[in-house]
Legacy VTK file of the C-alpha trace (Angstrom):
# vtk DataFile Version 3.0
C-alpha trace
ASCII
DATASET POLYDATA
POINTS 456 float
-15.444 -49.498 17.805
-15.838 -45.750 17.672
-17.072 -43.939 20.671
-19.064 -41.322 18.487
-21.073 -41.425 15.335
-21.596 -38.385 12.834
-23.824 -35.893 14.467
-23.302 -36.844 17.983
-23.153 -33.621 20.446
-20.562 -33.919 22.741
-18.850 -32.004 25.459
-14.762 -31.121 25.265
-12.149 -29.053 26.426
-9.797 -27.943 23.748
-6.138 -28.733 24.530
-4.238 -26.675 21.855
-4.196 -25.329 18.414
-2.737 -27.220 15.672
-1.397 -26.095 11.934
-4.710 -24.307 10.360
-5.716 -23.080 13.660
-8.283 -26.092 14.474
-8.885 -26.573 18.367
-7.392 -30.246 19.346
-9.501 -32.112 22.046
-9.454 -35.778 23.057
-12.528 -37.400 23.985
-13.260 -40.242 26.655
-11.068 -43.258 28.062
-9.469 -44.009 24.706
-8.697 -40.009 23.973
-10.032 -39.710 20.747
-9.216 -37.004 18.643
-11.326 -34.278 17.952
-10.861 -30.928 15.655
-12.717 -28.000 16.246
-12.636 -24.906 14.051
-12.872 -21.207 15.810
-11.728 -22.404 18.990
-9.192 -21.717 21.501
-6.815 -23.570 24.427
-9.187 -24.109 27.458
-12.389 -23.372 25.821
-15.196 -25.897 27.166
-17.379 -26.289 24.586
-20.406 -28.813 23.500
-19.834 -29.362 19.652
-21.472 -31.518 16.998
-19.035 -34.302 15.063
-19.630 -33.383 11.459
-17.121 -35.601 9.795
-15.206 -38.588 11.130
-12.889 -41.380 10.260
-10.890 -43.970 12.720
-8.120 -41.949 13.708
-10.108 -38.389 14.434
-13.276 -36.064 14.328
-13.868 -32.677 13.241
-16.401 -30.869 15.075
-18.439 -27.359 15.037
-19.364 -25.537 18.354
-22.572 -25.804 19.232
-22.199 -23.786 22.698
-19.436 -22.184 24.589
-19.566 -23.575 27.675
-16.901 -21.854 29.057
-14.693 -19.938 27.124
-11.060 -19.708 27.453
-9.647 -16.593 29.379
-8.248 -15.477 25.648
-11.276 -15.303 23.867
-12.723 -12.196 22.519
-15.246 -10.830 20.121
-13.958 -10.807 16.306
-12.950 -7.405 15.451
-14.412 -7.631 11.827
-18.514 -7.517 12.032
-18.781 -10.397 9.187
-16.303 -12.661 10.410
-18.185 -15.872 10.833
-19.626 -15.270 6.956
-16.080 -14.409 5.538
-13.599 -17.368 4.827
-10.290 -14.997 4.761
-9.687 -14.353 8.209
-9.643 -17.611 10.307
-8.170 -16.430 13.998
-9.987 -13.302 14.895
-11.128 -14.715 18.274
-8.256 -13.753 20.040
-5.824 -10.769 20.398
-3.045 -10.344 17.930
0.149 -11.437 20.765
-1.814 -14.621 21.550
-2.433 -15.421 18.150
1.196 -15.147 17.501
2.109 -16.781 20.717
0.171 -19.904 19.573
1.991 -19.391 16.030
5.049 -20.167 17.406
3.695 -22.934 19.534
2.248 -24.482 16.368
6.012 -24.316 14.964
7.489 -26.096 17.755
4.873 -28.844 17.695
5.516 -29.346 13.698
9.396 -29.486 14.438
10.108 -30.712 17.829
11.375 -34.171 16.774
13.636 -33.085 14.499
15.446 -29.797 15.598
16.405 -28.726 19.240
13.380 -26.949 20.589
15.651 -23.678 21.643
16.428 -23.500 18.175
12.705 -22.913 17.192
12.682 -19.167 17.801
9.431 -17.363 18.462
7.322 -15.651 15.471
8.266 -12.282 14.448
5.439 -10.304 14.615
4.046 -7.866 11.493
4.633 -4.276 11.861
1.210 -3.877 10.527
-1.748 -5.939 11.667
-4.693 -4.396 9.686
-4.837 -2.709 6.155
-1.788 -5.212 5.483
-2.772 -6.647 2.250
-1.401 -4.836 -0.782
-2.741 -7.614 -2.550
-6.589 -8.474 -3.146
-8.431 -10.539 -5.356
-12.409 -10.805 -5.383
-14.469 -13.225 -7.003
-17.599 -11.994 -8.640
-21.541 -12.801 -8.754
-24.649 -11.548 -9.683
-27.824 -12.098 -7.593
-30.306 -14.055 -9.795
-33.183 -11.822 -9.854
-31.758 -7.872 -9.500
-28.128 -8.574 -10.879
-26.597 -7.032 -8.524
-22.886 -7.754 -8.668
-21.434 -9.286 -5.526
-17.834 -8.725 -5.008
-16.061 -10.556 -1.801
-14.608 -13.622 -0.390
-15.876 -17.404 0.134
-17.302 -18.723 3.212
-15.396 -21.260 4.492
-15.174 -24.521 2.589
-17.764 -23.681 0.356
-18.228 -21.347 -3.150
-20.840 -19.468 -1.616
-19.737 -15.726 -2.056
-19.805 -13.435 0.830
-20.166 -9.706 -0.347
-17.556 -7.797 1.433
-18.147 -4.164 1.860
-15.556 -3.589 4.135
-12.282 -5.629 5.261
-10.298 -4.541 7.784
-7.321 -6.398 6.397
-7.110 -4.302 3.326
-6.810 -0.536 2.604
-9.768 1.477 2.537
-9.087 2.396 -0.566
-9.434 -0.553 -2.152
-13.030 -0.991 -0.144
-13.885 1.953 -1.836
-12.857 1.255 -5.478
-14.595 -2.326 -4.803
-18.008 -0.372 -4.248
-17.439 1.477 -7.213
-17.019 -1.590 -9.315
-20.355 -2.859 -7.697
-22.271 0.459 -8.865
-20.675 1.013 -12.181
-19.662 -1.946 -14.036
-22.413 -2.709 -16.345
-21.309 -6.009 -18.211
-22.349 -9.046 -16.477
-20.410 -11.331 -14.189
-19.600 -15.181 -14.175
-21.955 -17.652 -13.012
-19.888 -20.597 -11.965
-22.676 -23.003 -12.219
-23.638 -22.588 -15.719
-20.156 -21.379 -16.782
-21.134 -18.216 -18.352
-20.809 -14.499 -17.832
-17.842 -12.149 -18.414
-16.376 -10.873 -15.159
-14.812 -13.296 -12.711
-12.491 -11.907 -10.809
-11.318 -8.309 -9.218
-7.426 -8.262 -8.662
-5.799 -5.168 -6.733
-1.928 -5.034 -6.652
-1.148 -1.988 -4.588
1.931 -0.067 -3.727
3.007 0.039 0.303
5.522 2.930 -0.541
2.803 5.343 -2.548
-0.267 3.833 -2.802
-0.611 3.394 -6.185
-2.753 0.576 -7.471
-3.025 -1.361 -10.695
-6.376 -2.965 -11.033
-6.758 -6.146 -13.293
-10.223 -7.339 -14.462
-10.118 -11.408 -15.255
-12.684 -12.125 -17.962
-14.056 -15.375 -19.035
-13.171 -14.898 -22.887
-9.976 -15.604 -24.595
-8.145 -12.245 -26.000
-9.614 -13.266 -29.689
-12.985 -12.451 -28.133
-11.954 -9.522 -26.323
-12.913 -6.848 -29.152
-16.641 -7.602 -27.967
-15.945 -6.281 -25.075
-13.054 -3.891 -25.330
-15.069 -0.183 -25.926
-17.087 -1.181 -23.002
-14.176 -2.261 -20.732
-12.087 0.683 -21.872
-14.895 3.139 -21.012
-14.998 1.807 -17.264
-11.240 2.160 -16.744
-11.596 5.523 -17.917
-14.779 5.864 -15.278
-12.750 4.698 -12.550
-9.355 6.279 -12.799
-10.615 9.770 -13.344
-12.676 8.871 -10.000
-9.340 7.363 -8.164
-6.335 8.786 -9.064
-4.136 6.323 -7.376
-5.146 3.716 -9.864
-2.663 4.247 -12.094
-3.064 0.914 -14.350
-6.160 -1.186 -15.550
-5.350 -4.273 -17.144
-7.348 -7.562 -18.557
-6.742 -11.010 -17.975
-8.168 -13.923 -19.852
-9.215 -17.006 -18.165
-12.117 -18.847 -19.852
-11.344 -22.134 -18.393
-13.401 -23.724 -16.231
-11.177 -24.303 -13.149
-9.892 -22.883 -9.780
-6.929 -21.088 -11.177
-7.892 -17.346 -10.924
-5.225 -16.135 -13.635
-4.877 -17.187 -17.059
-1.866 -17.015 -19.150
-2.469 -14.024 -21.059
-2.887 -10.471 -19.599
-2.876 -6.976 -21.601
-2.628 -3.700 -20.451
-5.629 -1.336 -21.399
-4.738 1.929 -20.131
-1.962 3.461 -17.947
1.100 2.542 -16.468
2.658 -0.722 -16.952
3.981 -1.538 -13.443
3.538 0.043 -9.641
7.111 0.616 -7.602
7.625 -0.779 -4.197
10.589 -0.532 -2.027
11.477 -2.639 0.872
14.450 -1.170 2.963
16.776 0.719 0.403
15.696 -1.666 -2.594
13.205 -0.707 -5.311
11.041 -2.951 -7.542
8.782 -2.786 -10.307
5.944 -5.034 -9.801
3.376 -5.903 -12.899
-0.317 -6.439 -12.481
-0.469 -10.385 -12.007
3.255 -10.508 -10.574
3.841 -12.574 -7.544
5.091 -10.470 -4.553
4.547 -10.677 -0.929
1.204 -9.538 -0.030
2.680 -7.674 3.309
5.480 -5.470 2.216
6.369 -4.268 5.615
6.588 -7.896 6.756
8.655 -9.291 4.215
11.241 -6.864 5.097
11.435 -8.998 8.479
11.723 -12.198 6.245
14.621 -10.912 3.908
16.188 -9.778 7.144
16.396 -13.370 8.380
17.762 -14.596 5.151
20.629 -11.453 4.706
21.693 -12.103 8.559
22.788 -15.644 7.401
24.733 -14.473 4.335
28.371 -13.786 4.438
29.827 -10.995 1.990
31.188 -11.891 -1.406
28.993 -14.713 -1.579
27.873 -16.958 -5.040
24.119 -17.052 -4.522
21.492 -19.356 -6.509
18.073 -17.846 -5.926
15.814 -20.826 -6.375
12.346 -19.847 -7.381
13.275 -16.396 -7.611
10.150 -14.904 -9.110
10.689 -11.114 -9.652
14.137 -11.176 -8.017
12.660 -9.806 -4.605
15.124 -11.971 -2.271
17.943 -12.053 -4.353
18.227 -8.320 -4.905
17.625 -7.532 -1.357
20.765 -9.564 -0.469
22.278 -8.536 -3.584
25.132 -6.169 -1.627
26.270 -9.478 0.179
26.886 -11.485 -3.530
30.080 -11.846 -5.395
27.551 -13.227 -7.940
23.399 -14.469 -8.302
21.997 -16.851 -10.137
18.332 -16.810 -10.405
16.097 -19.656 -11.357
12.172 -18.939 -12.566
9.472 -20.542 -14.519
7.251 -17.847 -14.919
7.954 -15.730 -17.792
6.611 -12.690 -16.568
8.342 -12.762 -13.706
11.608 -13.443 -15.377
10.758 -9.949 -17.298
10.304 -7.986 -14.057
13.514 -9.489 -12.212
15.469 -8.293 -15.365
13.897 -4.915 -14.721
14.403 -4.757 -10.897
18.069 -5.645 -11.452
18.423 -2.757 -13.822
16.289 -0.402 -11.470
18.957 -1.506 -8.665
21.911 -1.162 -10.703
22.723 -4.887 -10.194
25.208 -6.180 -12.937
26.660 -9.481 -11.474
23.522 -11.826 -12.160
22.145 -14.620 -14.404
19.003 -15.719 -14.904
17.138 -19.118 -15.605
14.102 -19.215 -17.265
11.985 -22.782 -17.586
11.592 -25.636 -15.572
13.613 -24.964 -12.048
13.750 -28.639 -11.389
15.927 -29.423 -15.231
18.390 -26.253 -13.956
19.320 -27.814 -10.739
20.115 -31.372 -12.028
21.924 -29.645 -14.896
23.837 -27.220 -12.537
24.881 -30.724 -10.812
25.950 -32.233 -13.908
28.120 -29.040 -14.875
29.628 -29.273 -11.218
28.457 -25.509 -10.646
28.763 -24.645 -7.092
27.384 -22.071 -4.791
28.037 -20.416 -1.381
24.180 -20.054 -0.626
21.252 -21.653 -1.975
18.133 -19.361 -1.111
15.220 -21.745 -1.756
11.592 -19.934 -1.658
9.397 -22.991 -3.629
5.479 -23.180 -3.550
3.308 -24.000 -0.931
3.587 -27.899 -1.904
7.434 -27.710 -1.275
9.930 -28.952 -3.348
10.176 -32.043 -5.844
12.149 -34.711 -4.536
14.532 -35.052 -7.636
15.122 -31.194 -7.810
15.669 -31.158 -4.022
18.235 -34.240 -4.609
19.875 -31.881 -7.126
20.104 -28.742 -4.798
21.738 -30.699 -1.864
24.740 -31.309 -3.869
25.123 -27.684 -5.609
25.886 -25.887 -1.768
26.680 -26.212 1.776
24.398 -23.880 3.169
20.580 -23.479 1.869
18.270 -20.693 3.170
14.812 -22.721 2.910
11.943 -19.703 3.054
8.695 -21.728 3.536
4.861 -20.552 3.281
4.127 -24.077 4.373
5.915 -25.164 7.611
4.431 -28.595 7.134
6.072 -29.149 3.840
9.335 -27.644 5.000
9.350 -30.506 7.688
8.935 -33.010 4.943
11.670 -31.445 2.987
14.047 -31.005 5.797
13.705 -34.497 6.582
15.197 -35.384 3.335
18.076 -32.793 3.772
19.087 -33.991 6.944
19.451 -37.508 5.318
21.646 -35.597 2.934
23.904 -34.793 6.052
22.597 -31.208 5.992
22.224 -29.985 9.821
19.085 -27.432 10.658
20.434 -24.487 12.281
17.192 -22.837 13.094
13.616 -22.335 12.177
12.471 -18.677 12.456
8.557 -18.016 12.165
7.408 -14.787 10.357
3.817 -13.606 10.403
3.237 -11.992 7.054
-0.933 -12.834 7.632
-2.294 -11.624 10.710
-5.520 -12.887 11.604
-4.746 -16.050 9.491
-3.368 -19.382 10.119
-0.524 -18.806 7.790
2.998 -19.094 9.217
5.804 -18.455 6.927
9.157 -19.707 8.275
12.800 -19.514 7.172
15.555 -22.352 8.328
19.184 -22.732 7.634
20.819 -25.539 6.532
24.334 -26.100 6.823
26.271 -29.309 5.492
28.017 -31.180 7.525
31.359 -32.318 6.818
LINES 1 457
456 0 1 2 3 4 5 6 7 8 9 10 11 12 13 14 15 16 17 18 19 20 21 22 23 24 25 26 27 28 29 30 31 32 33 34 35 36 37 38 39 40 41 42 43 44 45 46 47 48 49 50 51 52 53 54 55 56 57 58 59 60 61 62 63 64 65 66 67 68 69 70 71 72 73 74 75 76 77 78 79 80 81 82 83 84 85 86 87 88 89 90 91 92 93 94 95 96 97 98 99 100 101 102 103 104 105 106 107 108 109 110 111 112 113 114 115 116 117 118 119 120 121 122 123 124 125 126 127 128 129 130 131 132 133 134 135 136 137 138 139 140 141 142 143 144 145 146 147 148 149 150 151 152 153 154 155 156 157 158 159 160 161 162 163 164 165 166 167 168 169 170 171 172 173 174 175 176 177 178 179 180 181 182 183 184 185 186 187 188 189 190 191 192 193 194 195 196 197 198 199 200 201 202 203 204 205 206 207 208 209 210 211 212 213 214 215 216 217 218 219 220 221 222 223 224 225 226 227 228 229 230 231 232 233 234 235 236 237 238 239 240 241 242 243 244 245 246 247 248 249 250 251 252 253 254 255 256 257 258 259 260 261 262 263 264 265 266 267 268 269 270 271 272 273 274 275 276 277 278 279 280 281 282 283 284 285 286 287 288 289 290 291 292 293 294 295 296 297 298 299 300 301 302 303 304 305 306 307 308 309 310 311 312 313 314 315 316 317 318 319 320 321 322 323 324 325 326 327 328 329 330 331 332 333 334 335 336 337 338 339 340 341 342 343 344 345 346 347 348 349 350 351 352 353 354 355 356 357 358 359 360 361 362 363 364 365 366 367 368 369 370 371 372 373 374 375 376 377 378 379 380 381 382 383 384 385 386 387 388 389 390 391 392 393 394 395 396 397 398 399 400 401 402 403 404 405 406 407 408 409 410 411 412 413 414 415 416 417 418 419 420 421 422 423 424 425 426 427 428 429 430 431 432 433 434 435 436 437 438 439 440 441 442 443 444 445 446 447 448 449 450 451 452 453 454 455
């Protein structure tokens, strides 16, 4: 029988943080687990139970009885109303310490603790986000445009006029859009209105920006709005010279996906330039590229330091070629596999501008290519595995495990890395270490690199 009920108010002390940055407390003689958002270890709290099952409960803070010595006032005035950051209640160094402890907790029963290295901190902890995407809304009566982030666990939009995590110029451009975009905004409830999202892509190298408007219409219907959109882009680019290109993406489906499959340029340049160390990258308006380029260098260096010269490399889920190009001087040959056609187009451009000729690109279903490589008995010295947040599909991972003796797994989700690690261990791969890297300061996200070596 459960000790507590829904809506009960109880007192707890936070023991530790878990992945997702919820505080974990244990209640009563049964040591029943209670997770508490916005809490820190050693917080003594009065909390209200908001969800409950047989194994654990989730609770909200009602009162801070005695705060942790590490608790501080959030640096952003709307932190509690915005769902973008989820751990501004402590200093950055302490947050990174907690992220390191979380990694140790996730991997402690599968790899020696001393081989789970402390998280590498981001060189920039403010104004680091070089990709920003805002959903839009309109107020019911005044029709005033709202641009911002959703509140936590909701689709209620917080109007963001200042965000310390993104460059100041993006805050300024966002306000200009609010005041000058004359067409209507999307209404999720009624599934009507035009402007769904605004997407910024900015270069760390030279501050140039690509601006994309995501519209609730098809490409065939765009002619109705084309002249208005063109005039808007002309106006905003005259005001902000750093905006180098204006784009429209078409997403008329009612779904959680931000981008549709079709994007067109309305005005300006096709891409911006980013540089990571000595490598140059062309980035399109909707290309996947690291949100925090300065910290991406730390991540890529971990990969590079674990590759020997004159190696054959498979860059799986290679995107625009970011990691493969970064390690290219160590490669005898690079094979890049990527499913997204736009990313492949940019990858070819990026290999070209970096004067890299020893590469092959395979487009389409990555899993099928891995299986075909296995059938063809194709072998590599190293596989760089950078899968989506959901990790690798088992069938693809089985094929990958037959293709090389060394796998460098770059993960944006330590929990799916742990799942995939268990399978690779079964296939006689030994994890040499796990290295955490912080690409998203003041959020719960943790990037992790694990190097695997096949045992004979």
